[in-house]
C-alpha positions as CSV (number, residue, x, y, z in Angstrom):
1,X,95.7,97.0,102.8
2,X,95.0,93.5,101.4
3,X,95.7,90.2,103.1
4,X,97.8,89.1,100.2
5,X,100.9,90.6,98.5
6,X,100.2,88.6,95.3
7,X,98.5,90.1,92.3
8,X,94.7,90.0,92.6
9,X,94.2,88.3,89.3
10,X,96.4,85.8,87.5
11,X,96.7,82.7,85.4
12,X,96.6,79.7,87.8
13,X,97.8,77.0,85.4
14,X,96.0,74.1,83.9
15,X,96.6,71.8,86.9
16,X,94.9,74.2,89.3
17,X,92.1,74.8,86.8
18,X,91.5,71.0,86.6
19,X,91.4,70.9,90.4
20,X,89.0,73.8,90.5
21,X,86.7,72.2,88.0
22,X,86.5,68.9,89.9
23,X,85.8,70.7,93.2
24,X,83.2,73.0,91.5
25,X,81.5,70.1,89.9
26,X,81.1,68.4,93.2
27,X,79.8,71.7,94.6
28,X,77.2,72.0,91.8
29,X,75.9,68.5,92.4
30,X,75.7,69.3,96.1
31,X,73.8,72.5,95.3
32,X,71.3,70.7,93.1
33,X,70.6,68.1,95.7
34,X,70.1,70.5,98.6
35,X,68.5,73.4,96.8
36,X,66.4,71.3,94.4
37,X,65.5,68.8,97.1
38,X,64.3,71.4,99.6
39,X,62.1,73.0,97.0
40,X,60.6,69.7,95.9
41,X,59.9,68.7,99.5
42,X,58.3,72.1,100.3
43,X,56.1,71.7,97.2
44,X,54.4,68.7,98.8
45,X,53.8,70.6,102.0
46,X,50.9,73.0,102.7
47,X,52.6,74.9,105.6
48,X,54.1,78.3,104.7
49,X,55.8,80.9,106.9
50,X,55.0,84.6,106.2
51,X,58.4,86.3,105.7
52,X,57.4,89.7,104.4
53,X,55.9,93.0,105.5
54,X,52.9,94.5,103.6
55,X,55.0,97.6,102.8
56,X,57.4,95.4,100.8
57,X,54.7,94.7,98.2
58,X,55.2,98.2,97.0
59,X,58.8,97.5,95.8
60,X,58.7,98.1,92.0
61,X,59.3,95.2,89.6
62,X,62.3,95.9,87.4
63,X,63.0,92.9,85.2
64,X,66.1,94.4,83.8
65,X,67.7,93.9,87.2
66,X,68.0,90.3,86.0
67,X,71.4,91.4,84.6
68,X,72.6,92.1,88.1
69,X,71.0,89.0,89.5
70,X,72.8,86.8,87.0
71,X,76.1,88.5,87.6
72,X,76.7,86.1,90.5
73,X,78.0,83.5,88.0
74,X,81.1,85.4,86.9
75,X,82.0,85.5,90.6
76,X,82.2,81.7,90.6
77,X,84.1,81.5,87.3
78,X,86.7,84.0,88.7
79,X,87.5,82.0,91.8
80,X,90.5,79.9,90.5
81,X,92.0,83.0,88.9
82,X,91.9,84.9,92.2
83,X,92.5,82.0,94.6
84,X,95.4,80.4,92.9
85,X,96.4,78.1,95.8
86,X,94.5,74.9,96.3
87,X,94.1,75.5,100.0
88,X,92.5,78.9,99.4
89,X,90.2,77.6,96.7
90,X,89.2,74.5,98.7
91,X,88.5,76.7,101.8
92,X,86.1,78.8,99.7
93,X,84.4,75.7,98.3
94,X,83.8,74.4,101.8
95,X,82.4,77.8,103.0
96,X,80.0,77.8,100.0
97,X,78.9,74.2,100.5
98,X,78.3,74.7,104.2
99,X,76.2,77.8,103.5
100,X,74.2,75.7,101.1
101,X,73.7,73.1,103.8
102,X,72.6,75.6,106.4
103,X,70.3,77.3,103.9
104,X,68.8,74.0,103.0
105,X,67.9,73.2,106.6
106,X,66.4,76.7,106.9
107,X,64.3,76.2,103.8
108,X,62.7,73.1,105.3
109,X,62.2,74.7,108.7
110,X,60.7,77.9,107.3
111,X,59.0,77.1,104.0
112,X,57.9,80.3,102.3
113,X,56.7,81.7,99.0
114,X,57.1,85.2,97.5
115,X,54.0,87.4,98.0
116,X,54.5,89.6,95.0
117,X,51.9,89.3,92.3
118,X,52.9,87.5,89.1
119,X,54.6,89.9,86.7
120,X,53.0,90.8,83.4
121,X,55.7,92.8,81.6
122,X,59.1,91.1,81.5
123,X,61.1,94.2,80.2
124,X,63.8,94.4,77.7
125,X,65.4,91.0,78.4
126,X,62.4,88.6,78.9
127,X,64.5,85.5,78.1
128,X,67.1,86.5,80.7
129,X,64.4,87.1,83.3
130,X,62.7,83.7,82.6
131,X,66.0,81.9,82.8
132,X,66.7,83.6,86.2
133,X,63.1,82.7,87.3
134,X,63.6,79.0,86.4
135,X,66.9,78.9,88.3
136,X,65.5,80.4,91.5
137,X,62.7,77.8,91.8
138,X,59.8,78.7,94.0
139,X,60.0,78.1,97.8
140,X,63.6,78.6,98.9
141,X,63.5,82.1,100.4
142,X,65.0,82.4,103.9
143,X,67.9,82.9,103.7
144,X,68.6,84.2,100.2
145,X,71.2,81.8,99.0
146,X,71.8,84.1,96.0
147,X,72.8,86.8,98.4
148,X,74.8,84.5,100.7
149,X,76.9,82.8,98.0
150,X,77.7,86.1,96.1
151,X,78.6,87.8,99.4
152,X,80.9,84.9,100.5
153,X,82.8,85.2,97.2
154,X,83.1,89.0,97.4
155,X,84.1,89.0,101.0
156,X,87.0,86.5,100.2
157,X,88.0,88.4,97.1
158,X,87.8,91.9,98.6
159,X,90.2,90.8,101.4
160,X,92.9,90.4,98.7
161,X,92.7,93.8,97.2
162,X,93.0,97.6,97.9
163,X,90.5,100.1,98.9
164,X,89.2,101.1,95.5
165,X,88.5,97.5,94.4
166,X,87.0,96.7,97.8
167,X,84.5,99.5,97.1
168,X,83.8,98.1,93.6
169,X,83.3,94.6,94.9
170,X,81.1,95.5,97.8
171,X,79.0,97.7,95.5
172,X,78.6,94.6,93.3
173,X,77.5,92.6,96.3
174,X,74.9,95.2,97.2
175,X,73.7,95.4,93.6
176,X,73.1,91.6,93.5
177,X,71.2,91.8,96.8
178,X,69.0,94.6,95.6
179,X,68.4,92.8,92.3
180,X,66.8,89.9,94.2
181,X,64.2,92.4,95.5
182,X,63.7,94.2,92.2
183,X,62.9,91.1,90.2
184,X,60.6,89.9,93.1
185,X,62.5,86.8,93.9
186,X,63.1,87.6,97.6
187,X,61.8,89.7,100.5
188,X,63.9,91.9,102.8
189,X,64.1,89.2,105.5
190,X,65.6,86.8,102.9
191,X,68.3,89.4,102.0
192,X,69.2,90.2,105.6
193,X,69.5,86.5,106.6
194,X,71.5,85.9,103.4
195,X,74.1,88.4,104.5
196,X,74.1,86.9,108.0
197,X,74.7,83.4,106.6
198,X,77.6,84.8,104.5
199,X,79.2,86.3,107.6
200,X,78.9,82.9,109.4
201,X,80.4,81.0,106.4
202,X,83.3,83.3,106.0
203,X,84.1,83.7,109.7
204,X,83.6,80.1,110.9
205,X,84.4,78.1,107.8
206,X,86.6,80.0,105.3
207,X,88.9,81.8,107.7
208,X,89.2,78.9,110.2
209,X,89.9,76.4,107.5
210,X,92.4,78.7,105.8
211,X,94.2,79.2,109.1
212,X,94.2,75.5,109.8
213,X,95.6,74.5,106.5
214,X,98.3,77.3,106.6
215,X,99.3,76.1,110.0
216,X,99.7,72.5,108.8
217,X,101.8,73.7,105.8
218,X,104.0,75.7,108.2
219,X,104.6,72.6,110.3
220,X,105.1,70.3,107.3
221,X,106.3,72.6,104.5
222,X,106.8,69.7,102.0
223,X,103.3,68.4,102.4
224,X,99.8,69.8,102.1
225,X,97.3,68.1,104.4
226,X,93.6,68.6,103.9
227,X,91.5,67.4,106.8
228,X,87.7,67.7,106.5
229,X,85.4,65.8,108.8
230,X,88.2,63.4,109.8
231,X,89.3,62.6,106.2
232,X,92.8,63.6,105.2
233,X,94.6,63.6,101.9
234,X,98.3,64.2,101.4
235,X,100.2,65.4,98.3
236,X,103.7,66.7,97.7
237,X,104.3,70.4,97.5
238,X,105.5,70.0,93.9
239,X,101.9,68.8,93.0
240,X,100.3,72.1,94.0
C-alpha cells in the first residue's frame, strides 16, 4: 500500500514547476557552498582520518558504473512530477538541505581521502567517468552525500507507490550506492553512514515537516502556512 491515493507521476502545472525551480536553485547554491566549501577547507589541512579497511582495496574498479552513479540526477528532476503539492516538495527540499548541512559538518570533523590507487583505464565511457570524478571532488567522504541524497529521494518516492515499484526504486538506490564503490569514489563506511544520514533526514525532517504542514492546513484549510526556523509565509489555497 502507498501513502497516497494519487497517481505516482503526473504533470504538476507550470506554477508548481516555477516554484520547484526556485527552491531547487536555492538548494543547488546551498550544496555548492557547503560541499565545495568543506572540500576547499580540507584541502588546506594535513589531518586525515582513515575510513577504510585494507580488504576494501580489493574492490574492482568498474568505470562503467558511472552510469549508475550519475543516475542520481533524474531523481532530482523527477521530484516536482511526483511531489505535486508545494508542501510535499518543500519538505523534501528541507530534508535534502539538512542532510547537506549535517554531511558538511561531518566532512570537516572527519576529513578523509580515498585510498584506492589512481585508475588507469577509464572504460567505455571515459568522459562520463571524468565528469563524475570532477563533481565528486576529493575529500568529502563520510558520509556519502551521493548515497544520502539519492536514498532520501527514493524513500520519499517509494512511500507513494505499490510493492513492485518499491522494489524497483530501492534496487535503484542500492545500485547507486554500489556504484560509488565500483568507481572508487567512496569506501564502505561512507556508504553505511550515507544510508544512516538518509534515515535521519527522512524521519526527523521530511516526515515531521510534512505532518506539521498538513496539520496547519487542516486547521486553516484556506491558507498554507510554511514555518521554518521561525519564519512564516502565507498564501491562499488558490495559489497552490
